N, C-alpha and C positions, 0 to 999 in steps of 0.2 A: 504494500500500500504506500502510495507516495505521500510526501509531506503536504501536498496541496489538496488534501482530502476535504470533502464537504463537511465531515464530522469534526468540526473544530471545538475545542473546549470552550465552555461558556465564559471563561475569564479573558479570552482573546477576542478582539473585534473581528467580525467577519467582513472580508473585503469582497465586494462584488466587482469582478473585473469586466464582465460582459453582461450588461443589463439586458433582460429579455424584452422583446417588443412584439407587437402584432398579435398573431394568433396564439403564440406560446404564452404571452402575458395574459391574454384573456382566459386561456385554459388554466393557468396558475391561479388567477383570481377566482375563477369558478370553483376550483378545488378548495380554496380557502373558505369560500361561502359554504360549500357542502360540509366541510369539517366543522365550521362554527355551528351550523344548524344541527349536525349530528350530536355535537357536545351538548347543545341546548336541549335537544330531545331526550338524550340520555339522562341528564340531570333532572329534567321535569318528570320523566318516568320514574326515576329513583325516588324523588321527593314524594310523588303520589303513592308509590308502593309503601314507603315508610309511614306516611300518614294513615293510609288504609290499614296497615298492620297494627298500628297503635290503636286506632279506633276499634278494630276487630278484637284485639286483646282486651281492651276495656269492656267491650260488649259481652264477650264470653265470660270474663271474670265477674262482671255484674250479674249476668244470668246465673252463674254458679252460686254466687252469694245469695241471691234472692230465692233460688229454687232448692237450695240445700236445707231441707227442713230440720234435719238432725244436727246440723252444725250451727253453733252459736258462738261467734268470736268473743274472745276475752278482750279486756281493755288493751292489753299489750299487742294482741293481734290486730286490733283496730288501729292502734297508733302506728304500727309497722306498715299496715296496708295503706293508711292515709299518707304517711310520709313517702312511701314508694310511689303512690299515685301523684302526689304533689311534685316529686322529683321528675317523674316522667313528663308531666304537663309542662313544667318549667323548661326542661331541656328541649322539648319539641317546639314550644311556642317562642321562647326567648333566645335559644341558641340555633336550632335548626332553621326556624322560620326566617330570621334575618339573613343567615348565611345563604339559604336557598334563594331568597329574593335577590340579593346582591349578585350571586353567580348567574342566575337566569337573566337578569337585566343586562349584565355585562356581556354574556354570550349573545344575546339578541342584538346588542349594539355593535358587537364585532361583526356579526353577519350583515347587519345593515350597512356598516362601513364598507365592507368588501363588495356589497351589492352596488353601492354608490360608485366605487372605483370601477366596477365592470360597466356601469352606465357610461362613465366617462370614456372608457376604452372603445365601446361600440357606438358612442355618440348618440345614445338614445336614453331618455330619462322617463321615469314614471310620470304620468299626468298628475296634476295636483289632487284630483279626487281619489286617487289610489294611495296617496301618501298618508302616513299616520300623523295626525295633527293633535296638538293640545293633549298629549299623553301625560304631561305634567301641568295640571290646571293652574298652579300658581305662577308659572313662567310662560305659558303659552307655547311651549316647545322645549327644545334642548336648553338646559341651563349651563352656563360656562363653568361655574365652580363645582357645586355638588349637584349633579343632575338627578340624583335619586331622591324621591320622596321617602319618608319613613315607611318601613315595610307595613306597619299597622294602618297606614292610610290607604293601602291597596286593598280593594274589596276582596279579592281572591285570598290573599294571605290573612286578612282579618277574619274571613269566614272559616278558614282552616283553623285559626287560633280559637275561635269561638266554639267550633265543633269539638276540638280537642278538650277545651275547658269543660264543655257540657258532659262529655263522656267521663272525664275525671270526676266531676261533681256527682254524676250518677253512681259511680263506683264508691265514692266516699259515703254518700247517703245510704247506699245499700249496706255497706259495712256497719255504719252507725245505727241503722234501724234494726239490724239483727243482733247487735251486741247484747250480751247478757250483763246484768247489773252487778 
């Protein structure tokens, strides 16, 4: 393998000696668009599966607690169950939710950037009626400094948080209603 390999260590700057143009450039940008959307789709799919798994687990656990006629949890079992439920809810809502939102937004923007580059290469742009407008209501479009709204202002992420919270509350209410004195 020669020292002029494309696989350069990340601590050395990569020098492009022959920039690509024309059809090769368009193909490269199209590949970047495809990669960005694949990453976006994979993260969205993973996030959905995680949420659905948490909701299902809470539903099954709540069903078990409600339907287990012979089992009456003690104070200590209720405390452990409630603490575990609260921990899961906090992790899903306040750690996973914001992380997922930032990553999905970033990957969407990366794909949109490469789409705009491809539009420049082929000298065709989307008509205004197909462009996403006002997706940040307070700025009327892209904001220069911090373009992301808070995750909890996004309806989709807020609804995921509220559903998770509801399942967690159902679980804790089921535990507390069955507790023996």
